[in-house]
C-alpha positions as CSV (number, residue, x, y, z in Angstrom):
1,M,145.4,157.6,54.9
2,T,144.4,158.9,58.3
3,E,144.1,156.2,60.9
4,P,140.7,156.0,62.7
5,P,140.7,157.3,66.2
6,A,141.3,154.8,69.0
7,A,138.2,153.5,70.7
8,P,137.6,155.3,74.0
9,E,138.7,153.4,77.1
10,Q,135.9,152.1,79.2
11,T,135.0,154.5,82.0
12,H,135.5,152.9,85.3
13,G,134.1,155.7,87.5
14,R,135.5,158.0,90.1
15,A,137.2,155.1,91.9
16,G,139.2,154.1,88.8
17,R,137.7,150.6,88.9
18,N,135.7,148.6,86.4
19,L,132.4,148.8,88.3
20,P,130.4,146.3,86.2
21,A,133.2,143.7,86.5
22,A,133.6,144.4,90.2
23,I,129.8,143.9,90.8
24,G,129.7,140.8,88.6
25,I,132.6,139.1,90.5
26,G,131.2,140.1,93.8
27,V,127.8,138.7,93.1
28,G,129.3,135.5,91.6
29,L,131.6,134.9,94.6
30,G,128.7,135.7,97.0
31,A,126.5,133.2,95.3
32,Y,129.2,130.5,95.4
33,V,129.8,131.1,99.1
34,V,126.1,130.8,100.0
35,L,125.5,127.7,97.8
36,S,128.6,125.9,99.1
37,L,127.8,126.6,102.7
38,I,124.3,125.3,102.2
39,Y,124.9,122.3,100.0
40,L,128.5,121.3,100.0
41,K,130.9,122.6,102.6
42,P,134.1,121.2,101.0
43,A,133.3,123.4,98.0
44,F,133.8,126.4,100.3
45,V,137.2,124.9,101.3
46,V,138.1,124.7,97.6
47,L,137.4,128.5,97.4
48,V,139.5,129.1,100.5
49,A,142.4,127.0,99.1
50,V,142.2,128.8,95.7
51,A,142.1,132.2,97.3
52,L,145.1,131.3,99.5
53,V,147.2,130.1,96.5
54,L,146.4,133.2,94.4
55,A,147.2,135.5,97.4
56,A,150.5,133.7,97.9
57,V,151.4,134.0,94.2
58,E,150.6,137.8,94.4
59,L,152.7,138.3,97.4
60,H,155.5,136.2,95.8
61,E,155.5,138.4,92.7
62,A,155.3,141.6,94.8
63,L,158.3,140.6,97.0
64,K,160.4,139.9,93.9
65,K,160.4,143.7,93.3
66,Q,162.6,143.9,96.4
67,G,164.8,141.1,95.2
68,M,163.2,138.6,97.6
69,T,162.3,135.3,95.8
70,S,160.1,132.9,97.7
71,T,159.7,129.2,96.9
72,I,156.2,129.6,95.6
73,I,155.7,126.0,94.4
74,P,155.9,124.3,97.8
75,I,154.1,127.2,99.4
76,A,151.2,126.8,96.9
77,I,151.0,123.1,97.6
78,G,151.3,123.6,101.3
79,S,148.5,126.2,101.2
80,V,146.1,123.7,99.8
81,A,147.2,121.0,102.3
82,I,146.8,123.4,105.2
83,A,143.3,124.4,104.2
84,F,142.0,121.0,103.5
85,G,143.9,119.4,106.4
86,S,142.4,121.9,108.8
87,Y,138.9,121.3,107.7
88,F,139.0,117.5,107.5
89,A,140.9,117.2,110.8
90,G,138.3,119.4,112.4
91,R,135.6,117.1,111.0
92,Q,137.6,114.1,112.2
93,V,137.6,112.6,108.7
94,P,138.7,110.0,107.8
95,V,140.3,109.1,111.1
96,D,140.1,110.5,114.6
97,F,143.3,112.6,114.9
98,S,143.6,116.1,116.4
99,T,143.2,119.3,114.5
100,P,146.3,120.9,116.0
101,S,148.5,117.9,114.8
102,V,147.3,118.3,111.2
103,L,147.5,122.1,111.1
104,L,150.9,122.2,112.7
105,G,152.1,119.2,110.7
106,S,151.1,120.8,107.4
107,L,152.6,124.1,108.4
108,A,155.9,122.5,109.5
109,L,156.1,120.5,106.3
110,T,155.4,123.6,104.2
111,V,158.2,125.5,106.0
112,L,160.6,122.6,105.7
113,A,159.9,122.0,102.0
114,S,160.3,125.7,101.3
115,L,163.7,125.9,103.0
116,I,164.9,122.8,101.2
117,W,163.5,123.8,97.8
118,R,165.7,127.0,97.9
119,M,169.0,125.2,98.7
120,P,170.1,124.3,95.1
121,K,170.4,128.0,94.2
122,G,173.3,128.4,96.7
123,A,174.0,130.4,99.8
124,A,173.9,133.9,98.2
125,G,170.6,135.5,99.2
126,Y,169.4,132.3,101.0
127,V,168.3,134.1,104.2
128,R,166.6,136.9,102.2
129,D,164.6,134.3,100.1
130,A,163.8,132.1,103.1
131,A,162.5,135.2,104.9
132,A,160.2,135.9,101.9
133,S,158.9,132.3,102.0
134,L,158.3,132.3,105.8
135,L,156.5,135.7,105.5
136,I,154.1,134.3,102.9
137,I,153.5,131.1,104.8
138,A,152.7,132.9,108.0
139,Y,150.7,135.7,106.5
140,V,148.5,133.7,104.0
141,P,147.9,130.0,104.5
142,L,148.4,130.0,108.3
143,L,146.0,132.8,109.0
144,G,143.6,131.7,106.3
145,S,143.4,128.1,107.7
146,F,141.3,129.4,110.6
147,A,138.4,129.9,108.1
148,A,138.5,126.1,107.4
149,L,138.6,125.5,111.2
150,M,135.5,127.6,111.7
151,L,133.7,125.7,109.0
152,A,134.6,122.3,110.5
153,E,133.0,123.1,113.9
154,G,129.4,122.7,114.9
155,H,127.1,125.0,112.8
156,G,130.2,125.9,110.8
157,G,128.2,127.6,108.1
158,A,126.7,130.0,110.6
159,R,130.1,130.7,112.0
160,I,131.5,131.5,108.6
161,V,128.6,133.7,107.6
162,T,129.0,135.6,110.9
163,F,132.7,136.1,110.4
164,L,132.3,137.3,106.8
165,L,129.3,139.5,107.5
166,V,130.9,141.3,110.4
167,V,134.1,142.0,108.4
168,V,132.1,143.1,105.4
169,M,129.9,145.4,107.4
170,S,133.0,146.8,109.1
171,D,134.4,147.7,105.7
172,T,131.0,149.1,104.5
173,G,130.5,151.2,107.7
174,G,134.1,152.5,107.4
175,Y,133.6,153.5,103.8
176,V,130.2,155.2,104.3
177,A,131.2,157.1,107.4
178,G,134.6,158.0,105.9
179,V,133.0,159.4,102.8
180,L,130.3,161.3,104.6
181,F,132.1,162.5,107.7
182,G,135.8,161.7,107.4
183,K,138.0,164.7,108.4
184,H,140.6,163.3,110.9
185,P,143.1,160.9,109.4
186,M,143.8,157.9,111.5
187,A,147.1,156.8,110.0
188,P,148.2,159.4,107.4
189,K,151.6,158.0,106.8
190,I,150.2,154.5,106.0
191,S,146.7,155.0,104.6
192,P,145.7,158.6,104.2
193,K,142.1,157.8,103.3
194,K,141.4,156.1,106.6
195,S,139.8,158.4,109.2
196,W,138.7,158.2,112.8
197,E,135.1,158.9,111.7
198,G,135.4,155.9,109.3
199,L,136.6,153.7,112.3
200,G,133.5,154.8,114.2
201,G,131.3,153.8,111.2
202,S,133.1,150.4,111.1
203,L,132.4,149.9,114.8
204,A,128.7,150.8,114.5
205,F,128.0,148.6,111.4
206,A,130.1,145.6,112.6
207,T,128.7,145.6,116.1
208,A,125.2,145.8,114.8
209,A,125.9,142.8,112.5
210,G,127.6,140.9,115.3
211,V,124.7,141.4,117.7
212,C,122.1,140.4,115.1
213,M,124.0,137.2,114.2
214,A,124.6,136.3,117.8
215,I,120.9,136.6,118.7
216,F,119.2,135.3,115.6
217,V,121.7,132.9,114.1
218,L,124.2,131.7,116.7
219,D,121.7,131.7,119.5
220,V,124.0,133.2,122.1
221,P,123.8,136.3,124.3
222,F,124.0,139.7,122.5
223,W,127.2,140.6,124.2
224,V,129.0,137.9,122.2
225,G,128.1,139.9,119.1
226,I,129.5,143.0,120.7
227,I,132.8,141.2,121.4
228,L,132.9,139.9,117.8
229,G,132.1,143.3,116.3
230,V,134.7,145.3,118.3
231,S,137.4,142.7,118.1
232,L,137.1,142.1,114.3
233,V,137.0,145.8,113.6
234,A,140.2,146.3,115.6
235,V,142.1,143.4,113.9
236,G,140.5,144.0,110.5
237,T,141.7,147.6,110.5
238,C,145.2,146.4,111.4
239,G,144.9,144.0,108.5
240,D,144.1,146.8,106.1
241,L,147.1,148.8,107.4
242,I,149.5,145.9,107.3
243,E,148.8,145.3,103.6
244,S,148.9,149.1,103.0
245,M,152.4,149.2,104.5
246,I,153.6,146.3,102.4
247,K,152.3,147.9,99.2
248,R,153.7,151.3,100.1
249,D,157.1,149.7,100.8
250,L,157.0,147.9,97.5
251,G,155.7,150.9,95.6
252,I,152.5,149.3,94.2
253,K,148.8,150.2,94.3
254,D,147.3,146.8,93.9
255,M,148.8,143.4,94.5
256,S,147.7,142.2,91.1
257,S,144.8,142.3,88.6
258,F,143.5,138.8,89.3
259,L,140.0,140.2,90.1
260,P,138.9,142.8,87.5
261,G,137.4,145.8,89.3
262,H,138.8,144.7,92.7
263,G,142.6,144.6,92.1
264,G,144.3,141.6,93.7
265,V,143.1,138.8,95.8
266,M,145.2,140.1,98.7
267,D,143.4,143.4,98.4
268,R,140.2,141.6,99.3
269,L,141.6,139.3,101.9
270,D,143.7,141.8,103.9
271,S,141.0,142.2,106.6
272,L,139.7,138.7,106.4
273,L,143.1,137.0,106.9
274,V,143.9,138.9,110.1
275,A,140.4,138.6,111.5
276,A,140.0,134.9,110.9
277,P,142.0,133.6,113.9
278,I,140.3,136.1,116.2
279,A,136.8,135.2,114.9
280,W,137.6,131.5,115.3
281,L,138.9,131.9,118.9
282,I,135.9,134.0,120.1
283,M,133.4,131.6,118.6
284,Y,135.3,128.6,119.7
285,L,135.2,129.8,123.3
286,L,131.7,131.5,123.4
287,V,129.6,129.7,120.9
288,P,128.5,126.1,121.7
289,G,129.9,123.4,119.3
290,G,133.4,124.8,119.1
């Protein structure tokens, strides 16, 4: 008896992505971000912590392809501690102790726990595995903790929205300009699809978003928005290229499939992680309440 033909695979479009799933996840996450920033800011920190843990797991699994095994359990626990510690210290809850002490203390304890956790496996490969752990700690929870610091400051919701919007508009402008006008590769050996025209689009969209947020939301001079736009485009582009280099070295396309239609969590956080410390610093210095 002839077997029935297999059901056709779902068409994911020219980009090779599951577009309905991508849109659904994007809308769901966007709604969660907006509602948490309006009604319950610690819920946003929960999202940050979950994202950092998932990103750390992804990087842990990817590095294993090169024989580098990080100590993911203390790293995951430390990621949660760093995110919540940064936020509550910035809010001075429950006691009045400085943000730097909590952030540095959580970071130091995570590093120490990771180094100790690996010891029972013996000396063979210890330096290699320790290097993997320290890379993940520095790349994911340390950089990501600055989002929690932004949220903890005065008008923290507005700071987070500004940060997210400028980075998203940078990505959008880069995509639109790259598709329509991209002819000159910016970094062909790292990311062949990135073009100088795309970078121009990123600068235009991100700067416009930064200026609008500066004037109408943050209530600061327009030039603060220009500084935000240009700076976050520069570091966000570097974030894209850094993750592209890691994936190219490891021989993978996506960090994981945690987010259907999007790839891995790190594939969505690459620009945000690197841009977070710069966004925090600029708004800390130039926006009242930092």
